[in-house]
C-alpha positions, 0 to 999 in steps of 0.5 A: 730802706723798706720797699713800698709795695702795693699792699702798703699803698692800698692801706694808705689809700684807706687812711691807715696811719701805720702804713702812712708812717711807713711811707713817710719814714721810708721816703723822708731822707730822700725827699728831704734831699730833693726839697733841699735842692730848691729851698735852702732854709732848714725850717722851710725845707721841713715845711715844704716836705711836710706839705708834700707828704700831706698832698701825697696822702690826700691824693694817693688814690690818684696813683695807679701803680704805673711807674715808680711810686718813688718817682710819683712821690718825688714829683709831688715834693718837687711841685710843692717846692716850686709852689713854695718858691713861687710865693717867695718875693725874692725868687720872683725878683731874681727871675730874668725872662728870655723869649727866644734862646737857641744857642747850643748849651754848654755841657759840664764834661762828665770827666769833671763831674766824675773826677770830683766828689759828689759833695763838691758837686752838690755844694757847687750846684747849691751856690748857683743863683736861685733861678739857675739852680731850680732850672738846673735841678728840674732839667738835669736831676729831675728830668723835666723837659723845658716845656714842663719847666716853663709851665711850672715856673711861669717862664718861656721855654727859651728862658728855661733853656737860657738858665740851663745853659748859664748854669752849665757854664757856671758849673763848668767854670767852678768845677774846672777851677776846683780841679785845678786847685786840687 
């Protein structure tokens, strides 16, 4: 893994294809994994990822060097994945809307997560229904607030909270069952 420094970013701003290739190769695997959390089909994942890189290079002049460059790239890729999902008819049909939701969330205990292997946790998250998986990933993995999730998914903050709570309940049940069977 190459550390992408200011010099490479500046070269990308000048449309230097060699620098763009370095950025693409450096972030491809990690951003592919990000896309895969949202899009299950390999072909669509590559399409979303490539759209993300095109957007990155078209808008790289907006990166001001504040915060991590990888974090900036990740936000672009996540936004492209969400844009892709919003156009998907199945995604729209699976959304449930909850205006007010104030119940305390069910947390997945860290001992359940720590004791299981990462692959099992990833597989279990991937098995969540689409909207549940998206909200869980945006909140728990990407660090978006419920307000940001609501804006990105065109849902209420209450709906976002509900999906997160339900996701955690499902994950807790499945991971507990898996631990008991081991």
